[in-house]
C-alpha positions in Angstrom: 43.3 63.6 111.8 40.9 65.2 109.4 41.6 65.8 105.7 42.2 69.6 105.9 44.8 69.0 108.6 46.5 66.2 106.5 46.5 68.5 103.5 48.0 71.4 105.5 50.7 69.1 106.9 51.5 67.8 103.4 51.7 71.3 102.0 54.0 72.4 104.8 56.2 69.4 104.3 56.4 70.0 100.6 57.3 73.7 101.1 60.0 72.7 103.7 61.4 70.1 101.3 61.5 72.7 98.5 63.3 75.2 100.7 65.9 72.7 101.8 66.4 71.5 98.2 66.7 75.1 97.1 69.3 75.9 99.8 71.3 72.8 98.9 71.2 73.8 95.2 72.4 77.3 96.0 75.2 75.8 98.2 76.4 73.6 95.3 76.2 76.5 92.9 78.3 78.7 95.2 80.8 75.8 95.7 81.1 75.4 91.9 81.7 79.1 91.4 84.3 79.2 94.2 86.1 76.2 92.8 86.1 77.8 89.3 87.7 81.0 90.7 90.3 79.0 92.6 91.1 77.1 89.4 91.5 80.2 87.4 93.5 82.0 90.1 95.9 79.0 90.2 96.3 79.2 86.5 97.3 82.8 86.9 99.9 81.9 89.5 101.2 79.1 87.4 101.5 81.4 84.4 103.4 83.9 86.5 105.7 81.1 87.7 106.7 80.6 84.1 107.5 84.3 83.7 109.5 84.2 86.9 111.8 81.5 85.7 112.7 83.5 82.6 113.1 86.7 84.6 115.6 85.0 86.9 117.5 83.8 83.9 117.5 87.4 82.5 118.7 88.8 85.8 121.5 86.2 86.0 122.7 87.1 82.5 123.0 90.8 83.1 126.1 90.7 85.4 127.8 88.6 82.7 126.9 91.2 80.2 128.3 94.0 82.3 131.5 92.2 83.2 132.2 91.4 79.6 131.5 95.0 78.5 133.6 96.6 81.3 136.8 95.3 79.7 136.1 97.5 76.7 134.1 100.3 78.2 136.1 101.5 81.2 134.7 105.0 81.0 131.0 104.0 81.0 130.7 103.5 84.8 127.5 105.5 85.0 125.8 103.3 82.4 126.8 100.1 84.2 125.6 101.5 87.5 122.2 102.4 86.0 121.7 98.9 84.6 122.8 97.3 87.9 120.4 99.5 89.9 117.5 98.8 87.5 118.3 95.0 87.8 118.2 95.2 91.6 114.9 97.0 91.5 113.5 94.4 89.1 114.7 91.5 91.2 113.1 93.0 94.3 109.8 93.5 92.5 109.9 90.0 91.1 110.4 88.5 94.6 107.4 90.4 95.9 105.2 89.5 93.0 106.2 85.8 93.2 104.7 85.6 96.7 101.2 86.3 95.2 100.9 87.6 91.7 97.2 88.3 92.3 98.0 90.7 95.1 97.0 94.2 94.2 99.7 96.1 92.4 102.4 93.4 92.7 102.6 92.5 89.0 102.1 96.1 87.9 105.1 97.2 90.0 107.1 94.4 88.5 106.1 95.5 85.0 107.3 99.0 85.7 110.6 97.7 87.1 111.2 95.4 84.2 110.4 98.2 81.8 113.0 100.4 83.5 115.5 97.6 83.3 114.8 97.1 79.6 115.2 100.8 79.0 118.6 100.8 80.9 119.7 97.8 78.9 118.7 99.4 75.7 120.8 102.5 76.5 123.8 100.2 77.3 123.4 98.4 74.0 123.3 101.7 72.1 126.5 102.8 73.9 128.2 99.5 72.9 127.8 100.4 69.2 130.7 102.8 69.7 133.1 100.0 70.6 133.9 97.8 67.6 136.2 95.5 69.6 133.4 94.8 72.0 131.0 94.0 69.1 133.5 91.5 67.8 133.9 89.8 71.2 132.8 86.2 71.1 131.9 86.3 74.8 129.6 89.3 74.2 128.0 87.7 71.2 127.2 84.6 73.3 125.8 86.6 76.2 123.7 88.8 73.9 122.3 85.7 72.1 121.3 84.1 75.4 119.8 87.4 76.6 117.8 87.7 73.3 116.6 84.1 73.6 115.5 84.8 77.2 113.7 88.0 76.2 111.7 86.0 73.6 110.8 83.3 76.2 109.6 86.1 78.5 107.4 87.5 75.8 105.9 84.1 75.2 105.3 83.4 78.9 103.9 86.9 79.4 101.3 86.3 76.7 100.2 83.0 78.3 100.1 84.7 81.7 98.0 87.6 80.4 95.5 85.2 78.8 95.1 83.5 82.1 94.6 86.8 83.9 91.9 87.8 81.4 89.9 84.6 82.0 90.3 84.9 85.7 89.3 88.6 85.8 86.3 88.1 83.6 85.0 85.3 85.8 85.4 87.3 89.0 83.5 90.2 87.4 80.6 88.2 86.0 77.4 87.9 88.1 76.8 85.9 90.2 80.5 84.9 90.4 81.3 88.4 91.4 79.4 87.9 94.7 81.5 84.9 95.5 84.7 86.7 94.5 83.8 89.6 96.7 82.9 87.4 99.7 86.0 85.3 99.6 88.5 88.1 98.6 89.4 87.0 95.1 91.3 90.2 94.1 91.8 91.4 90.6 95.0 90.2 88.9 97.2 92.7 86.9 98.3 92.1 83.4 102.1 91.9 82.9 102.6 94.9 80.5 105.2 97.5 79.8 103.6 100.9 79.3 106.4 102.7 77.5 106.4 101.6 73.8 110.1 102.3 73.5 110.8 99.9 76.4 108.8 97.1 74.8 111.5 96.6 72.3 113.9 93.7 73.0 117.4 95.2 73.4 119.5 94.1 70.4 123.1 94.7 69.3 124.3 94.3 65.7 127.4 92.2 65.9 127.8 91.9 62.2 
């Protein structure tokens, strides 16, 4: 084999090796971006799981709140029904979101439902102010304290969850991670936010 043929063969082999090495490098980069997206998405799911625990606690406390209030507020049936209906809607939305919090619109629907529930609770609390005996009830004071503690835990868990969502969404939007996210259906995650400023307030009752 003459020298030009040897040089041509060597050049071809070098090019082939470079192409293969380049493809392997690209594959590893894609794998790395995919794994990073999976990790961030799992953090979002874990963050939501912490919210879900506190929401379930909140939903469990509401019947106790209503049953305690009924003994003093027999004529407020409509108010109780509004809270119960809002609770049922929130529980349904929470169940759907828990299946996959990164599914489009699931957490946003939950945010809206929880906002409506908070609003209904707030109206109930305002109504309670007209019942001094209820305000002095030890059972009501205990339930209200537990509910307020739970609301504070929800707020803390929500902040942690939203931080995870931001990290995940930024990664899936950045190039070239966006290509991997689009290819493997990493959908955008929603923040857990309550739109109505009035509904952001934790419902409180002054039992002093």
